[in-house]
C-alpha positions as CSV (number, residue, x, y, z in Angstrom):
1,Q,134.7,98.0,7.9
2,I,137.1,100.4,7.1
3,C,141.1,99.2,5.8
4,D,143.8,101.5,5.0
5,S,141.1,105.0,3.2
6,I,138.3,105.9,2.0
7,L,137.2,108.6,-0.3
8,L,135.0,111.0,1.5
9,K,132.7,112.9,-1.2
10,A,130.9,116.0,-1.0
11,P,127.4,117.0,-2.7
12,K,127.5,118.8,-6.4
13,G,126.0,122.3,-6.3
14,Y,129.3,124.5,-4.2
15,D,131.5,126.3,-4.9
16,S,133.9,125.8,-2.0
17,Y,134.1,123.1,0.1
18,T,136.3,122.5,3.7
19,W,137.0,119.3,5.8
20,N,137.7,119.7,8.7
21,D,139.4,117.4,10.9
22,N,138.0,117.8,13.9
23,T,139.9,115.6,16.2
24,N,143.4,117.3,15.4
25,N,141.9,120.8,14.6
26,V,143.4,121.0,10.7
27,I,142.1,121.6,7.3
28,L,141.6,118.0,5.3
29,G,141.3,119.9,2.3
30,T,139.0,122.3,0.2
31,D,138.4,120.0,-3.0
32,R,134.9,118.4,-3.4
33,T,136.5,114.9,-2.6
34,V,138.8,113.9,0.1
35,W,140.9,111.1,0.9
36,V,141.3,109.8,4.5
37,S,143.5,107.4,5.9
38,D,143.3,107.9,10.0
39,A,141.2,107.4,12.7
40,I,139.4,110.9,13.3
41,N,135.9,113.0,13.4
42,V,135.2,114.6,10.5
43,S,132.6,117.6,9.3
44,L,132.2,119.3,6.1
45,S,131.2,122.8,5.4
46,A,130.3,124.3,2.2
47,S,129.1,127.4,0.1
48,Y,127.9,128.5,-3.3
49,S,128.6,132.4,-4.6
50,Y,125.5,134.5,-6.1
51,D,125.6,136.2,-9.6
52,D,126.1,139.8,-7.1
53,G,129.3,138.1,-5.8
54,T,127.8,137.4,-2.4
55,S,128.5,134.1,-0.8
56,C,126.2,131.4,1.6
57,N,127.7,129.9,3.7
58,S,126.3,126.3,4.4
59,A,125.9,125.3,8.2
60,A,128.8,122.5,9.0
61,S,127.4,118.9,8.3
62,N,127.2,116.4,11.2
63,S,130.4,115.0,12.3
64,V,131.4,112.0,11.4
65,S,133.8,109.9,13.6
66,L,135.9,107.2,11.3
67,S,137.0,103.5,12.4
68,I,140.2,102.9,10.0
69,N,142.3,99.8,10.1
70,A,145.6,99.2,8.7
71,S,145.4,95.9,6.4
72,P,148.2,93.3,7.3
73,N,151.1,92.7,5.4
74,A,151.6,89.4,3.8
75,S,153.2,87.6,1.1
76,I,154.0,83.6,0.4
77,I,157.8,82.6,1.0
78,N,158.7,79.7,-1.5
79,H,160.9,77.6,0.6
80,S,162.0,75.2,-2.2
81,G,163.1,77.6,-4.4
82,T,161.3,76.1,-7.4
83,T,157.4,76.8,-9.0
84,D,158.0,73.5,-11.0
85,L,156.8,70.0,-9.6
86,N,158.9,67.1,-11.7
87,G,157.1,64.1,-10.2
88,S,159.6,63.5,-8.0
89,N,159.2,66.4,-5.3
90,S,157.2,68.6,-3.9
91,I,156.7,72.3,-3.3
92,V,156.7,73.9,0.3
93,L,155.2,77.5,0.5
94,G,155.2,79.4,3.4
95,V,154.1,83.1,5.1
96,N,155.3,86.0,6.1
97,A,152.4,88.2,7.7
98,S,151.8,89.9,10.2
99,P,151.7,89.1,13.8
100,G,148.1,88.2,14.5
101,A,146.5,87.7,11.2
102,T,144.1,84.6,10.1
103,I,146.2,82.5,7.8
104,G,143.7,80.8,4.5
105,W,145.2,78.8,1.9
106,F,143.2,78.4,-1.2
107,E,143.9,77.2,-4.9
108,S,142.3,79.0,-7.2
109,G,138.8,79.2,-7.8
110,S,137.7,77.5,-4.7
111,S,136.2,79.3,-1.6
112,T,137.2,76.1,0.4
113,A,140.1,76.2,2.4
114,L,143.2,73.7,1.6
115,S,144.7,75.1,5.2
116,S,144.9,77.5,7.7
117,N,148.8,76.9,8.8
118,D,151.7,79.0,8.4
119,T,152.6,76.1,5.4
120,L,151.5,74.3,2.8
121,L,152.6,71.3,1.2
122,V,151.7,71.7,-2.8
123,T,151.5,68.4,-5.3
124,S,150.4,69.5,-8.1
125,A,150.1,72.8,-10.7
126,G,147.9,75.0,-10.3
127,T,147.6,78.6,-8.5
128,Y,147.5,78.8,-5.2
129,L,146.2,82.0,-3.2
130,L,147.1,83.0,0.2
131,T,144.6,85.4,2.3
132,A,145.9,87.6,5.3
133,T,143.0,89.2,7.7
134,L,143.3,90.9,10.6
135,N,141.1,93.4,11.9
136,G,138.5,93.1,9.4
137,C,140.8,93.8,6.4
138,S,142.2,91.1,4.0
139,V,145.4,90.9,1.6
140,S,146.4,88.1,-0.6
141,D,148.9,87.0,-2.8
142,T,149.4,84.6,-5.4
143,I,151.8,81.8,-6.6
144,R,151.6,79.2,-10.0
145,T,153.3,76.2,-9.9
146,F,153.8,74.2,-12.8
147,V,154.3,70.5,-14.2
148,P,156.6,71.2,-16.6
149,I,157.1,69.4,-20.2
150,F,160.4,68.6,-21.3
151,V,161.8,68.3,-24.8
152,A,165.6,66.4,-24.9
153,T,167.1,65.6,-28.5
154,T,167.3,62.1,-27.0
155,G,163.8,61.9,-25.9
156,D,160.8,59.8,-28.3
157,N,157.8,61.7,-29.2
158,S,156.5,57.9,-29.3
159,T,156.8,56.0,-26.5
160,G,157.9,59.5,-24.3
161,D,155.6,61.4,-21.8
162,G,157.2,64.7,-21.7
163,S,158.9,64.2,-18.3
164,L,162.1,65.0,-17.4
165,S,163.0,61.4,-17.4
166,N,161.3,60.5,-20.3
167,P,161.3,63.3,-22.4
168,Y,159.7,64.6,-26.0
169,K,161.9,64.5,-28.8
170,T,160.7,66.9,-30.4
171,I,159.4,70.9,-29.4
172,T,156.9,71.1,-32.3
173,Y,155.6,67.9,-30.5
174,G,156.2,69.4,-26.9
175,I,154.0,72.7,-28.0
176,S,150.8,70.1,-29.5
177,Q,150.9,68.8,-25.7
178,A,151.0,71.5,-23.6
179,S,148.0,73.6,-22.9
180,T,147.7,77.3,-22.4
181,G,150.3,78.9,-19.8
182,D,152.1,75.7,-20.0
183,R,156.2,75.7,-19.5
184,I,158.1,73.5,-21.8
185,Y,162.0,73.6,-21.0
186,V,164.0,72.6,-24.3
187,L,167.0,71.1,-22.9
188,P,170.9,71.6,-24.5
189,G,170.3,70.0,-27.8
190,T,170.0,71.1,-31.9
191,Y,166.5,71.4,-33.0
192,Q,166.0,71.3,-36.5
193,E,162.4,72.6,-36.8
194,N,160.2,75.5,-37.6
195,L,158.3,76.4,-35.1
196,V,154.2,77.7,-34.9
197,I,153.4,78.6,-31.7
198,G,149.8,79.6,-31.5
199,K,149.0,79.6,-27.9
200,A,150.3,81.5,-24.6
201,I,152.8,79.1,-23.3
202,N,156.4,79.1,-21.6
203,L,159.3,78.5,-23.5
204,Q,162.4,77.9,-21.8
205,S,165.5,76.3,-21.5
206,D,167.9,75.1,-18.2
207,Y,169.0,78.8,-18.3
208,D,165.8,79.3,-16.9
209,R,165.9,76.0,-14.9
210,L,168.9,75.6,-13.3
211,G,170.6,78.9,-13.9
212,D,173.2,77.3,-16.5
213,T,174.3,80.0,-18.9
214,N,175.7,76.9,-20.9
215,A,172.2,76.7,-22.5
216,L,172.1,80.2,-23.4
217,H,174.6,78.7,-26.6
218,T,173.9,75.1,-26.2
219,T,170.1,75.7,-27.1
220,I,169.7,75.4,-30.7
221,I,166.8,76.2,-32.9
222,D,167.8,75.7,-36.5
223,G,164.8,76.4,-38.9
224,G,167.3,75.8,-42.0
């Protein structure tokens, strides 16, 4: 099964090469390699030169008929408009795919399909994979969802759980509770902290979460 295109390579040792498209009676190329992206019949001829200036033309190769299928189009549509799960919502994912394509939803790292429907209801953080297959050719798209950690000046590091309704008080504590790749939202206010970030995390404000431009100048980290 060939999808989209194939690279054909001729043997080394010749001085010139001619790739022939026998279907359309045209020359595809004169390099040792050639890309083919259409269903055609192909043959190759090659020659090499002697030291006396004469050349020897090899016989044309056997012709080969190539059947090439185009990969389908497929992309994830986020109907919910957010990748954040805040404890009271779910995320609805949809598909924009070529007609007739077979759909499969997977959680990253798993070969067990979650669904073969056009929509997927997501209720937990993770990376989700969409695959679409048509005529033996497959493409994929991914999306990551988060359960963010929230920090607010009105929060509490002792009794808080990092949720939007019960946030932590300091960014430093929020970072300590985060894993690599997690998302932390710092709500508006002034945080008198010196931050040390030793892991790859996403530290964001309400400008990213809600599009609130006021958060750009009301979310302040004051290191003293």
